[in-house]
C-alpha positions as CSV (number, residue, x, y, z in Angstrom):
1,M,-95.5,-40.1,-39.5
2,G,-94.5,-42.7,-37.2
3,R,-98.1,-44.3,-37.8
4,P,-98.5,-47.7,-39.5
5,I,-101.3,-48.3,-41.7
6,S,-103.9,-50.4,-40.2
7,V,-107.5,-51.7,-40.8
8,G,-110.1,-48.4,-40.7
9,D,-107.6,-45.9,-41.3
10,K,-107.9,-43.3,-43.7
11,V,-105.5,-43.0,-46.5
12,R,-104.3,-41.3,-49.4
13,F,-102.2,-42.6,-52.5
14,L,-98.6,-41.1,-52.7
15,P,-97.7,-40.2,-56.3
16,A,-95.9,-42.7,-58.4
17,R,-92.1,-42.3,-58.1
18,G,-90.9,-39.7,-60.8
19,Q,-94.4,-38.2,-60.9
20,T,-96.1,-35.3,-58.9
21,D,-99.5,-35.8,-59.7
22,V,-101.3,-38.5,-57.7
23,E,-103.9,-41.2,-59.2
24,S,-106.5,-40.2,-56.8
25,S,-106.9,-37.0,-54.4
26,E,-109.7,-38.4,-52.5
27,S,-109.3,-40.0,-49.0
28,W,-109.6,-44.0,-49.0
29,V,-110.7,-46.2,-46.1
30,V,-108.7,-49.5,-45.4
31,R,-110.8,-52.5,-45.4
32,A,-108.4,-55.3,-45.1
33,I,-104.5,-55.8,-45.4
34,S,-102.7,-59.2,-46.8
35,G,-99.3,-60.1,-47.3
36,T,-96.4,-59.4,-45.4
37,G,-93.5,-57.1,-45.6
38,D,-92.7,-54.7,-48.5
39,A,-95.5,-56.9,-50.2
40,R,-98.5,-56.0,-47.9
41,V,-101.1,-54.9,-49.9
42,A,-104.4,-52.9,-48.5
43,D,-107.9,-53.4,-49.9
44,L,-109.4,-50.0,-50.1
45,I,-112.7,-48.3,-50.4
46,E,-113.5,-44.6,-51.4
47,P,-116.5,-43.8,-49.4
48,K,-118.3,-41.2,-51.6
49,S,-118.2,-43.2,-54.6
50,K,-118.2,-46.6,-53.0
51,S,-115.2,-47.3,-55.6
52,S,-112.7,-50.1,-54.5
53,A,-109.1,-50.7,-55.2
54,K,-105.9,-52.4,-54.1
55,R,-102.5,-50.8,-53.1
56,L,-99.1,-51.6,-51.8
57,V,-99.4,-50.2,-48.2
58,S,-95.8,-48.6,-48.8
59,D,-97.7,-46.6,-51.5
60,L,-100.3,-45.1,-48.9
61,V,-100.0,-42.5,-46.4
62,F,-102.1,-42.1,-43.0
63,V,-104.2,-38.7,-43.6
64,A,-106.5,-36.8,-41.0
65,D,-108.8,-34.2,-42.3
66,F,-109.5,-30.9,-41.1
67,R,-111.8,-31.0,-38.1
68,E,-111.2,-34.7,-37.7
69,P,-109.2,-35.6,-34.1
70,I,-105.8,-36.7,-34.3
71,Y,-104.0,-38.4,-31.4
72,P,-100.3,-37.1,-31.3
73,G,-97.3,-38.5,-30.1
74,L,-93.5,-37.7,-30.0
75,A,-90.4,-39.5,-31.1
76,S,-87.2,-38.2,-30.0
77,T,-84.4,-37.5,-32.6
78,G,-81.7,-36.0,-30.9
79,K,-80.6,-34.0,-28.0
80,V,-78.1,-31.6,-26.7
81,E,-77.2,-31.3,-23.2
82,L,-75.1,-28.5,-22.3
83,G,-77.2,-26.8,-19.7
84,E,-76.6,-28.9,-16.4
85,A,-79.9,-28.3,-14.4
86,K,-81.5,-26.1,-17.0
87,P,-85.1,-27.2,-18.6
88,F,-84.9,-28.3,-22.1
89,H,-85.9,-26.3,-25.4
90,T,-87.9,-28.3,-27.5
91,V,-88.1,-28.6,-31.4
92,I,-90.8,-30.2,-33.0
93,N,-90.8,-31.7,-36.7
94,A,-94.7,-31.4,-37.6
95,E,-97.5,-30.0,-39.4
96,N,-97.9,-27.1,-37.2
97,Y,-101.7,-27.2,-37.1
98,H,-101.4,-30.6,-35.5
99,A,-98.2,-29.8,-33.1
100,L,-100.5,-27.1,-31.8
101,E,-103.4,-29.2,-31.1
102,A,-100.6,-31.5,-29.2
103,L,-99.8,-28.4,-27.3
104,M,-103.6,-28.2,-26.2
105,F,-102.7,-31.2,-24.0
106,T,-99.6,-30.1,-22.5
107,H,-99.5,-26.2,-22.2
108,Q,-102.9,-24.8,-22.7
109,G,-103.2,-21.5,-20.8
110,R,-99.4,-21.6,-20.1
111,I,-97.6,-19.8,-23.0
112,D,-96.3,-16.3,-22.2
113,C,-95.1,-15.2,-25.3
114,I,-95.9,-16.6,-29.1
115,Y,-93.6,-15.0,-31.9
116,I,-94.4,-16.0,-35.3
117,D,-93.1,-15.1,-38.8
118,P,-96.0,-16.8,-41.0
119,P,-95.4,-16.9,-44.9
120,Y,-96.0,-13.4,-46.3
121,N,-98.0,-14.7,-49.2
122,T,-95.9,-12.8,-51.7
123,R,-97.4,-15.2,-54.6
124,S,-94.0,-16.8,-55.1
125,N,-94.6,-20.3,-53.9
126,D,-93.5,-19.7,-50.5
127,W,-96.1,-21.5,-48.6
128,K,-98.3,-24.6,-49.0
129,Y,-102.2,-24.9,-48.5
130,N,-103.8,-28.3,-48.4
131,N,-100.3,-29.9,-49.2
132,D,-99.6,-27.9,-52.4
133,Y,-97.8,-24.7,-53.0
134,V,-100.2,-22.1,-53.6
135,D,-100.1,-20.9,-57.5
136,P,-98.7,-17.6,-57.8
137,G,-102.0,-16.8,-59.9
138,D,-104.4,-18.2,-57.6
139,N,-107.5,-16.1,-57.2
140,Y,-108.1,-17.3,-53.9
141,A,-104.4,-16.8,-52.5
142,H,-105.7,-14.1,-50.1
143,S,-108.7,-16.3,-48.9
144,K,-106.6,-19.4,-48.5
145,W,-103.8,-17.5,-46.6
146,L,-106.4,-16.1,-44.1
147,A,-108.2,-19.6,-43.3
148,F,-104.8,-20.9,-43.5
149,L,-103.4,-18.5,-40.4
150,E,-107.0,-18.2,-38.7
151,R,-107.2,-21.9,-37.9
152,R,-103.6,-21.6,-36.4
153,L,-104.2,-18.6,-34.3
154,R,-107.3,-19.8,-32.8
155,I,-105.8,-22.3,-31.2
156,A,-102.5,-20.1,-30.4
157,K,-105.1,-17.9,-28.5
158,K,-106.1,-20.6,-26.2
159,L,-102.3,-21.6,-25.4
160,L,-101.3,-17.9,-24.4
161,N,-101.5,-17.1,-20.6
162,P,-104.8,-15.3,-20.1
163,E,-103.4,-13.5,-17.1
164,E,-100.2,-12.0,-18.9
165,S,-99.0,-12.8,-22.4
166,V,-98.1,-11.6,-25.8
167,L,-98.7,-12.6,-29.2
168,I,-95.9,-11.0,-31.9
169,V,-96.4,-11.3,-35.7
170,T,-94.1,-10.2,-38.3
171,I,-95.5,-9.5,-41.7
172,D,-94.7,-7.2,-45.1
173,E,-97.3,-5.2,-47.0
174,N,-98.8,-8.2,-48.8
175,E,-101.0,-9.0,-46.2
176,I,-100.6,-6.4,-43.5
177,H,-104.2,-4.9,-43.6
178,R,-105.7,-8.3,-43.8
179,L,-103.8,-9.6,-40.7
180,G,-104.9,-6.5,-38.8
181,L,-108.3,-7.2,-39.4
182,L,-107.9,-10.8,-38.7
183,L,-106.2,-10.4,-35.4
184,D,-108.8,-8.0,-34.5
185,Q,-111.4,-10.6,-35.3
186,V,-109.8,-13.5,-33.3
187,F,-108.6,-11.3,-30.3
188,P,-111.6,-9.1,-29.9
189,G,-111.1,-6.1,-27.7
190,K,-107.6,-6.8,-26.9
191,R,-104.9,-4.1,-27.2
192,I,-103.3,-4.5,-30.9
193,Q,-100.3,-2.3,-32.0
194,M,-98.1,-2.0,-35.1
195,I,-94.6,-1.4,-35.2
196,S,-92.1,-0.4,-38.4
197,S,-89.1,-2.1,-38.0
198,V,-85.9,-1.3,-40.4
199,I,-84.5,-4.6,-41.7
200,N,-82.9,-3.3,-45.0
201,P,-81.7,0.1,-45.1
202,K,-80.3,-0.3,-49.0
203,G,-83.8,-1.0,-49.7
204,A,-85.6,-3.8,-51.9
205,S,-86.5,-2.7,-55.2
206,L,-90.5,-2.8,-55.9
207,G,-90.2,-1.8,-59.4
208,R,-91.7,1.8,-59.6
209,D,-92.8,1.7,-56.1
210,F,-90.8,3.0,-53.5
211,A,-88.1,0.8,-52.4
212,R,-89.0,-1.4,-49.0
213,V,-86.6,-0.9,-46.1
214,D,-89.0,-2.2,-43.1
215,E,-91.3,-4.8,-42.5
216,Y,-94.1,-4.5,-39.8
217,I,-94.6,-6.2,-36.4
218,F,-97.9,-6.6,-34.8
219,V,-98.2,-7.3,-30.9
220,V,-101.3,-8.4,-29.3
221,Y,-101.2,-7.8,-25.8
222,V,-103.3,-10.2,-23.4
223,G,-104.0,-9.7,-20.0
224,A,-101.8,-7.4,-17.6
225,V,-98.9,-7.7,-20.3
226,G,-96.8,-4.7,-21.1
227,V,-93.7,-3.2,-22.7
228,R,-90.6,-3.8,-20.6
229,A,-89.0,0.0,-20.6
230,E,-85.4,0.4,-22.2
231,V,-82.8,2.4,-22.1
232,R,-81.6,2.2,-25.7
233,D,-83.1,4.5,-28.2
234,M,-84.8,2.2,-30.9
235,L,-85.3,5.0,-33.4
236,D,-81.5,6.5,-32.9
237,E,-78.7,4.5,-32.7
238,S,-76.5,7.3,-32.1
239,K,-78.1,8.1,-28.7
240,N,-76.9,4.5,-27.5
241,A,-73.4,4.9,-26.8
242,A,-74.0,5.7,-23.1
243,A,-76.7,3.1,-22.7
244,A,-74.1,0.2,-23.6
245,T,-74.3,-2.3,-20.9
246,S,-71.8,-4.9,-22.1
247,V,-68.7,-5.9,-20.7
248,K,-65.5,-7.0,-23.1
249,W,-63.7,-10.2,-21.9
250,S,-60.0,-10.1,-23.2
251,S,-58.7,-13.1,-24.9
252,L,-55.9,-15.2,-23.2
253,I,-53.8,-15.2,-25.8
254,R,-51.6,-11.9,-25.9
255,G,-51.7,-10.3,-29.2
256,G,-49.5,-7.6,-30.7
257,A,-45.6,-7.2,-31.0
258,Q,-45.5,-7.9,-27.5
259,G,-47.4,-11.4,-27.4
260,I,-44.2,-13.5,-27.7
261,R,-42.5,-15.8,-25.4
262,T,-39.2,-14.2,-25.0
263,D,-40.9,-10.9,-24.0
264,S,-42.5,-12.3,-21.0
265,P,-41.3,-15.9,-20.4
266,G,-43.3,-15.8,-17.0
267,A,-46.4,-16.1,-19.3
268,Y,-45.4,-18.9,-21.4
269,Y,-47.1,-22.0,-19.3
270,P,-49.4,-24.7,-19.9
271,V,-53.5,-24.6,-19.3
272,F,-54.4,-28.3,-18.4
273,V,-58.0,-28.8,-20.0
274,D,-60.3,-31.8,-19.2
275,V,-61.8,-31.9,-22.7
276,E,-64.2,-34.6,-21.7
277,R,-65.9,-31.9,-19.5
278,N,-65.0,-29.1,-21.5
279,A,-63.4,-27.4,-18.4
280,I,-60.2,-26.1,-16.9
281,H,-58.6,-28.4,-14.7
282,S,-55.2,-26.3,-13.6
283,F,-52.6,-24.1,-14.6
284,G,-49.1,-25.3,-14.9
285,E,-45.9,-23.3,-13.9
286,P,-43.8,-21.4,-16.5
287,L,-41.4,-23.4,-18.8
288,P,-37.9,-22.7,-18.3
289,A,-36.0,-21.3,-21.8
290,T,-34.0,-24.6,-21.4
291,S,-37.1,-27.1,-21.2
292,G,-39.4,-27.9,-24.2
293,R,-43.3,-28.6,-24.4
294,D,-42.5,-32.3,-24.3
295,D,-40.8,-32.2,-21.0
296,V,-44.2,-31.5,-19.4
297,V,-46.6,-34.2,-18.3
298,A,-50.3,-33.4,-18.1
299,P,-52.4,-34.7,-15.0
300,Q,-54.3,-37.5,-16.0
301,G,-57.4,-37.2,-18.3
302,T,-56.1,-33.5,-19.7
303,V,-54.4,-32.3,-22.2
304,A,-51.7,-29.5,-22.2
305,V,-52.9,-26.2,-24.0
306,W,-49.8,-24.0,-24.7
307,P,-50.0,-20.3,-26.1
308,P,-50.3,-20.3,-30.1
309,T,-47.2,-20.3,-32.4
310,H,-47.0,-17.3,-34.5
311,T,-47.0,-18.0,-38.4
312,S,-43.4,-16.7,-38.5
313,G,-42.5,-19.8,-36.3
314,V,-42.1,-17.6,-33.0
315,E,-43.8,-18.9,-29.9
316,G,-46.5,-16.6,-28.5
317,R,-47.7,-16.2,-24.5
318,W,-50.6,-15.7,-22.7
319,G,-51.8,-12.2,-21.5
320,I,-51.3,-13.1,-17.9
321,G,-49.1,-15.3,-15.6
322,P,-50.2,-18.5,-14.0
323,E,-50.9,-17.1,-10.6
324,K,-53.1,-14.4,-11.9
325,A,-55.0,-16.9,-14.1
326,R,-55.8,-19.1,-10.7
327,E,-56.9,-16.0,-9.1
328,L,-59.3,-14.9,-11.9
329,Y,-60.4,-18.4,-12.5
330,G,-61.1,-18.7,-9.1
331,L,-63.2,-15.8,-9.1
332,G,-64.9,-16.7,-12.1
333,A,-63.4,-14.2,-14.2
334,L,-61.6,-16.8,-16.3
335,R,-63.5,-18.9,-18.9
336,L,-63.2,-21.7,-21.3
337,G,-65.0,-21.5,-24.5
338,K,-66.3,-24.8,-26.5
339,V,-63.3,-26.9,-27.0
340,V,-62.6,-28.4,-30.7
341,E,-59.6,-30.5,-29.9
342,A,-59.1,-32.1,-33.2
343,Q,-58.6,-28.3,-34.7
344,G,-56.7,-27.3,-31.8
345,K,-59.4,-24.9,-30.4
346,F,-59.2,-23.7,-26.9
347,P,-60.8,-20.2,-26.4
348,M,-59.9,-18.6,-23.3
349,S,-60.9,-15.3,-22.1
350,Y,-60.5,-13.3,-18.9
351,L,-61.6,-10.1,-17.4
352,S,-58.9,-7.6,-17.4
353,S,-57.3,-6.3,-14.3
354,G,-59.0,-2.5,-15.2
355,I,-62.4,-4.6,-15.2
356,M,-61.9,-6.3,-12.2
357,E,-61.1,-3.0,-10.3
358,K,-64.4,-1.8,-11.8
359,V,-66.0,-4.8,-10.2
360,A,-64.6,-4.1,-6.8
361,S,-65.8,-0.8,-6.8
362,G,-69.1,-1.5,-8.0
363,E,-68.9,0.5,-11.3
364,I,-69.5,-2.9,-13.2
365,K,-72.3,-5.2,-11.7
366,T,-72.4,-8.7,-11.1
367,T,-75.7,-10.3,-11.8
368,G,-75.2,-13.9,-11.3
369,R,-73.0,-16.9,-12.6
370,R,-73.4,-18.8,-15.7
371,P,-73.7,-22.7,-15.4
372,D,-70.0,-23.0,-15.9
373,G,-69.6,-20.9,-12.8
374,T,-68.1,-17.9,-14.5
375,L,-69.5,-14.1,-13.6
376,I,-72.4,-12.1,-15.5
377,V,-71.3,-8.8,-15.6
378,K,-72.6,-5.6,-17.0
379,Y,-72.2,-1.7,-16.7
380,P,-75.6,-0.5,-14.9
381,D,-77.8,1.5,-17.2
382,Q,-76.3,5.1,-17.8
383,T,-79.2,6.4,-19.0
384,K,-83.0,7.2,-18.2
385,V,-85.3,4.1,-19.1
386,T,-87.9,5.5,-21.5
387,Q,-90.7,4.0,-23.2
388,P,-89.5,2.5,-26.4
389,K,-90.9,3.8,-29.7
390,S,-93.3,2.2,-32.5
391,V,-90.8,2.7,-35.4
392,W,-87.2,0.8,-35.0
393,K,-84.1,1.6,-36.8
394,M,-81.2,-0.5,-35.3
395,P,-78.4,-1.5,-37.3
396,G,-78.4,-5.0,-35.4
397,H,-81.9,-5.7,-37.2
398,N,-80.1,-5.8,-40.4
399,A,-81.7,-9.1,-42.0
400,G,-78.9,-9.7,-44.3
401,E,-75.9,-8.9,-41.9
402,Y,-77.6,-10.9,-38.9
403,G,-79.8,-13.0,-40.7
404,S,-78.4,-14.5,-43.9
405,K,-75.1,-13.9,-43.0
406,L,-75.2,-15.2,-39.6
407,V,-76.9,-18.3,-40.8
408,N,-74.1,-19.0,-43.0
409,Q,-71.7,-18.5,-40.0
410,L,-73.5,-21.4,-38.4
411,L,-74.3,-23.5,-41.1
412,P,-71.5,-22.8,-43.9
413,G,-72.8,-23.7,-47.6
414,R,-76.4,-24.0,-46.7
415,K,-79.0,-21.2,-47.6
416,F,-82.4,-20.2,-46.2
417,P,-84.6,-17.4,-47.6
418,F,-85.0,-14.5,-45.8
419,P,-83.9,-15.6,-42.1
420,K,-85.0,-13.0,-39.4
421,A,-81.9,-10.8,-38.2
422,L,-81.3,-12.6,-34.9
423,Y,-80.9,-9.5,-32.8
424,A,-84.4,-8.2,-34.2
425,V,-86.0,-11.4,-32.4
426,E,-84.0,-10.8,-29.6
427,D,-85.1,-7.1,-28.9
428,V,-88.6,-7.7,-29.6
429,L,-88.8,-10.7,-27.0
430,R,-86.8,-8.6,-24.5
431,F,-89.5,-6.1,-24.3
432,F,-92.0,-8.7,-23.0
433,V,-89.8,-11.6,-21.3
434,G,-86.7,-9.7,-20.4
435,N,-87.7,-9.6,-16.8
436,K,-89.1,-13.3,-16.9
437,P,-86.4,-15.6,-16.2
438,Q,-88.4,-18.6,-16.6
439,A,-91.1,-17.5,-19.3
440,L,-91.9,-19.9,-22.0
441,I,-91.8,-18.8,-25.8
442,L,-93.6,-20.8,-28.8
443,D,-92.8,-20.2,-32.3
444,F,-95.2,-22.3,-34.7
445,F,-93.5,-20.9,-38.0
446,A,-89.8,-21.6,-37.0
447,G,-88.1,-21.6,-40.3
448,S,-84.6,-21.2,-39.8
449,G,-84.8,-21.5,-35.7
450,T,-84.0,-17.6,-35.0
451,T,-86.7,-17.4,-32.0
452,A,-84.8,-20.5,-30.2
453,H,-81.3,-19.2,-30.9
454,A,-82.8,-15.6,-29.5
455,V,-84.4,-17.3,-26.4
456,M,-80.9,-19.3,-25.6
457,R,-78.9,-15.9,-26.0
458,L,-81.5,-14.1,-23.5
459,N,-80.6,-16.7,-21.2
460,H,-76.9,-16.3,-21.5
461,E,-77.1,-12.7,-21.0
462,D,-78.7,-13.0,-17.6
463,G,-78.4,-16.6,-16.6
464,G,-82.3,-17.3,-17.2
465,F,-83.8,-20.5,-17.5
466,R,-86.4,-19.5,-20.4
467,R,-87.7,-22.3,-22.8
468,S,-88.6,-22.0,-26.3
469,I,-90.8,-24.6,-28.1
470,T,-90.2,-24.4,-32.0
471,I,-92.3,-26.0,-34.5
472,T,-91.2,-26.6,-38.2
473,N,-92.1,-28.8,-41.0
474,N,-89.6,-30.7,-43.2
475,E,-90.9,-29.5,-46.3
476,V,-88.5,-29.0,-49.1
477,S,-88.6,-26.0,-51.4
478,A,-90.5,-26.0,-54.6
479,A,-87.2,-26.2,-56.8
480,E,-85.8,-28.9,-54.8
481,Q,-89.1,-30.8,-54.9
482,A,-89.0,-30.9,-58.4
483,A,-85.2,-31.9,-58.4
484,L,-85.8,-34.9,-56.1
485,V,-89.1,-36.0,-58.2
486,S,-87.2,-36.2,-61.2
487,K,-84.7,-38.7,-59.4
488,G,-87.5,-40.7,-58.3
489,H,-87.7,-39.5,-54.7
490,R,-90.5,-38.8,-52.8
491,P,-91.6,-37.8,-49.1
492,G,-90.5,-40.2,-46.7
493,D,-87.4,-41.1,-48.6
494,A,-84.0,-40.3,-46.8
495,E,-82.8,-38.4,-49.6
496,W,-85.9,-36.2,-49.5
497,E,-86.2,-35.9,-46.0
498,A,-82.4,-34.8,-45.5
499,L,-83.4,-31.5,-47.5
500,G,-86.1,-30.7,-45.8
501,I,-86.4,-27.5,-43.6
502,C,-86.1,-29.2,-40.4
503,D,-83.5,-31.3,-41.0
504,Y,-81.2,-29.4,-43.0
505,I,-81.8,-26.0,-41.3
506,T,-83.4,-25.7,-38.2
507,K,-82.0,-28.6,-36.0
508,P,-78.6,-28.0,-37.2
509,R,-78.7,-24.3,-36.5
510,I,-80.2,-24.6,-33.1
511,Q,-77.5,-27.3,-32.6
512,A,-74.7,-25.1,-33.7
513,A,-75.9,-22.2,-31.6
514,A,-76.1,-24.6,-28.5
515,T,-72.6,-26.0,-29.1
516,G,-70.7,-23.5,-30.7
517,L,-69.6,-26.2,-33.4
518,T,-70.9,-26.1,-37.5
519,P,-72.3,-29.3,-38.7
520,A,-68.9,-30.4,-39.7
521,G,-67.8,-30.1,-36.2
522,D,-65.6,-26.7,-36.8
523,A,-65.7,-24.2,-34.5
524,I,-68.2,-21.6,-35.7
525,E,-66.1,-18.3,-36.8
526,G,-67.0,-14.8,-35.7
527,D,-68.3,-13.2,-32.3
528,Y,-72.0,-12.1,-31.1
529,K,-71.8,-8.3,-31.4
530,F,-75.0,-6.9,-29.8
531,V,-75.6,-6.1,-26.2
532,D,-72.8,-8.3,-25.2
533,E,-69.5,-9.6,-27.2
534,F,-68.1,-13.0,-27.2
535,A,-67.3,-15.8,-29.4
536,M,-70.0,-17.8,-31.0
537,A,-67.7,-20.8,-30.6
538,E,-68.4,-20.7,-27.1
539,G,-71.7,-21.9,-27.4
540,L,-74.7,-21.2,-25.2
541,Q,-74.6,-23.9,-22.6
542,E,-78.5,-25.1,-23.1
543,N,-80.7,-28.4,-23.3
544,V,-82.4,-28.9,-26.3
545,E,-84.2,-32.0,-27.6
546,F,-85.4,-32.5,-31.2
547,F,-88.7,-34.6,-31.9
548,T,-91.1,-35.8,-34.7
549,L,-95.1,-35.5,-34.4
550,T,-96.5,-39.1,-34.7
551,Y,-100.1,-39.8,-35.2
552,E,-101.3,-42.8,-32.6
553,N,-104.0,-45.0,-33.0
554,P,-106.4,-44.1,-30.0
555,A,-107.4,-47.9,-29.7
556,L,-103.9,-48.4,-28.6
557,V,-103.8,-45.7,-26.4
558,E,-106.6,-46.3,-24.6
559,L,-105.3,-49.8,-23.8
560,D,-102.0,-48.3,-22.5
561,L,-100.1,-49.7,-25.3
562,A,-98.6,-46.5,-26.7
563,F,-97.2,-45.1,-23.6
564,E,-93.7,-44.8,-25.3
565,R,-94.9,-41.8,-27.7
566,I,-97.2,-40.2,-25.1
567,A,-94.1,-40.0,-22.8
568,P,-92.8,-37.2,-24.0
569,L,-95.9,-35.3,-23.9
570,L,-96.5,-35.8,-20.2
571,W,-92.8,-34.7,-19.6
572,M,-93.0,-31.6,-21.6
573,R,-96.5,-30.9,-19.5
574,A,-94.4,-31.3,-16.5
575,G,-91.8,-28.5,-17.6
576,A,-89.4,-30.5,-19.8
577,E,-86.9,-30.8,-17.1
578,G,-84.8,-33.4,-15.6
579,Q,-85.6,-37.1,-16.4
580,R,-88.4,-38.6,-18.2
581,I,-90.3,-41.7,-17.7
582,E,-89.6,-43.4,-21.0
583,K,-91.4,-47.1,-20.5
584,R,-94.0,-48.5,-18.3
585,E,-91.9,-50.4,-15.8
586,G,-93.2,-51.3,-12.6
587,P,-96.7,-50.3,-11.0
588,F,-95.7,-46.6,-10.7
589,Q,-92.6,-44.4,-11.5
590,A,-91.6,-40.9,-10.2
591,V,-88.8,-38.4,-11.4
592,E,-87.9,-35.1,-10.6
593,T,-90.9,-33.2,-11.4
594,Y,-93.9,-35.6,-12.1
595,A,-94.8,-39.2,-11.6
596,V,-97.2,-41.7,-13.2
597,L,-99.3,-44.3,-11.2
598,F,-99.5,-47.4,-13.8
599,D,-101.4,-50.0,-11.3
600,I,-104.3,-48.5,-9.4
601,D,-103.7,-51.2,-6.8
602,A,-100.5,-49.7,-6.1
603,S,-101.9,-46.3,-5.2
604,R,-100.9,-46.3,-1.2
605,E,-97.3,-46.9,-2.2
606,F,-97.4,-44.3,-4.7
607,L,-99.0,-41.5,-2.8
608,D,-96.3,-42.2,-0.1
609,E,-93.6,-42.0,-2.6
610,V,-95.0,-38.5,-4.0
611,D,-95.4,-37.3,-0.4
612,K,-91.5,-37.9,0.2
613,A,-90.4,-36.2,-3.0
614,T,-89.8,-32.8,-3.6
615,G,-90.4,-30.9,-6.8
616,I,-93.1,-32.9,-8.2
617,R,-95.5,-30.8,-10.0
618,I,-97.8,-33.1,-11.7
619,V,-99.2,-36.8,-11.3
620,Y,-100.5,-39.1,-14.0
621,V,-103.0,-41.6,-12.9
622,V,-103.9,-44.4,-15.3
623,T,-107.4,-45.6,-14.8
624,D,-110.9,-46.3,-16.3
625,D,-112.5,-45.7,-13.0
626,E,-113.4,-41.7,-12.5
627,S,-114.2,-42.5,-8.9
628,Q,-110.6,-44.2,-8.0
629,Y,-108.9,-41.3,-9.9
630,Q,-111.0,-38.7,-7.9
631,A,-110.1,-40.8,-4.6
632,I,-106.5,-40.6,-5.6
633,A,-106.5,-37.0,-6.7
634,G,-108.0,-35.9,-3.5
635,Q,-104.9,-37.1,-1.4
636,L,-102.5,-35.0,-3.5
637,D,-101.1,-31.9,-2.2
638,R,-103.1,-28.7,-3.5
639,Q,-100.1,-27.4,-5.3
640,I,-99.6,-31.0,-7.4
641,E,-101.8,-31.0,-10.7
642,S,-103.3,-34.6,-11.4
643,V,-104.2,-35.7,-14.6
644,R,-106.4,-38.9,-15.5
645,L,-104.9,-41.2,-18.0
646,Y,-105.9,-41.8,-20.9
647,E,-109.1,-40.2,-20.7
648,S,-107.9,-36.6,-20.4
649,Y,-105.4,-37.1,-23.5
650,L,-108.1,-38.8,-25.7
651,R,-110.8,-35.9,-24.7
652,T,-108.4,-33.4,-25.5
653,F,-108.2,-34.2,-29.2
654,Q,-111.7,-35.4,-29.5
655,I,-113.0,-31.9,-28.7
656,N,-110.3,-29.9,-30.3
657,T,-111.1,-30.6,-34.0
658,G,-110.9,-27.2,-35.5
659,R,-114.3,-26.0,-34.0
660,I,-112.6,-23.6,-31.3
């Protein structure tokens, strides 16, 4: 991926178009390359048998076997920027083992929470081992599953913050006991607990066995981490009415029989919206009965939004007059959701007079403001907090209603097998990062992207700055693979990649959650209804960037000729926030959170620049000379981390070859 084939590379043959079997499953080494363009031919040798062959370069793929070092980079494939000063969530399309190796350079010992939903090994072609789907009848399926997961868990262990962090793993009955033993082996001496969570109250038929209604959640406690107390009863939902803390925002559109213009002429006025900024510009005056909408001229750069006309043709009205609207907007109690101008969608809501009276009296608490300036309000906890129970039965954890159905709302017409219930993931994360507004959460079996979605929702609830790192591959299902092969397609073709998990489900789902728009550009139908209630079309005002993992040539890295691919890793290590230094330009560069010294001769000017800056957390120094690096590092503020390039980068992946 992203790695041109060159002399000395280890490669394998791609299957011929229209076929699934490959001519050779061995790894070959490129001895020479001749020709140009699509006619480039590689001269190959197979190290074991010493056999030789020639193949078109386009029929080869670069490979790195397990325990061999890889040198990763990242190529950006798009972004969503709606969170203003917030850090970026990152989504990485990659084989997750190699992506975890990349995070060893950027986030070793820094992850607050890892949530994973690995393949359950149901013997139904639901996961791959050694790049092929596991045969349902494979006698070694359990052993392969354990080996596959253990390699990833051993790296994950090093990524977790040893002082205080948590690993959360969901599973069903197929591998529950083996997983428990594996976790005890990988995390010896750690507290490990198992939760039973009802996700399908109707029950899944298991033949003559009991119908399954639940799944299991393993929690591995690292360091001083503990469960955050909760006001809700996770076992008995009927006890939670008094514990509700969400505050309802009313639609600005007046509904019901009285929601017509003639009933309250003073509530028929334009709201001027700046579509480009997705913001309210101002509120107009009530329109006299003798005037029409065309008589109103909108301020430059805005459009006039009027109360909608009923299906009967009768003109509607707003729920409040313009003076009240101006007052509430100034207080942060009137907000605009995600605008879809082409569809005439301008969702607006406000806090009613009754709600505002409770805000003024303190009965409803304000806990901050969202990036758009609107209030974050909630009822205070009405019941005594208690330690959550180890069995959960929550309507919001229904995987059909809040997993499959919700994904269909976000991605109409697209299907993903067994997505997690959004609110189930949100709940389990809240127990550990609910009181950590800047927590970093990793999911390296991301599937449909539920974990990133849940983290964004947590931020929306309390104005937090939590970040998620989402890792998923772009595999197609076994059935889709067969259909694509029959049409002559293979991995790497646009037709193949378009149907992969990342490009078809994960990436568009996270985009939809952030923007409030489906992939077709339509406003998402329906509301979030959990600890809060609001239209999904409002979006979640977060920043997200999407990447594909690349495999870099270490010789080019060492010669400082691969900086553009390494650049995103440096940015992520500095917090994935603000600007990114994309190219090597000038002797040094500095942005909000980090700086890079390219030319050691400019060290004095560089150090002066770093001293004057505020917010720099990390400095990268490009030099082959250890003594020069140490001299520069010694002059930095103690709060600033220093990293030597590219020695630190190369060493990370040379020692991290699976022998952990």
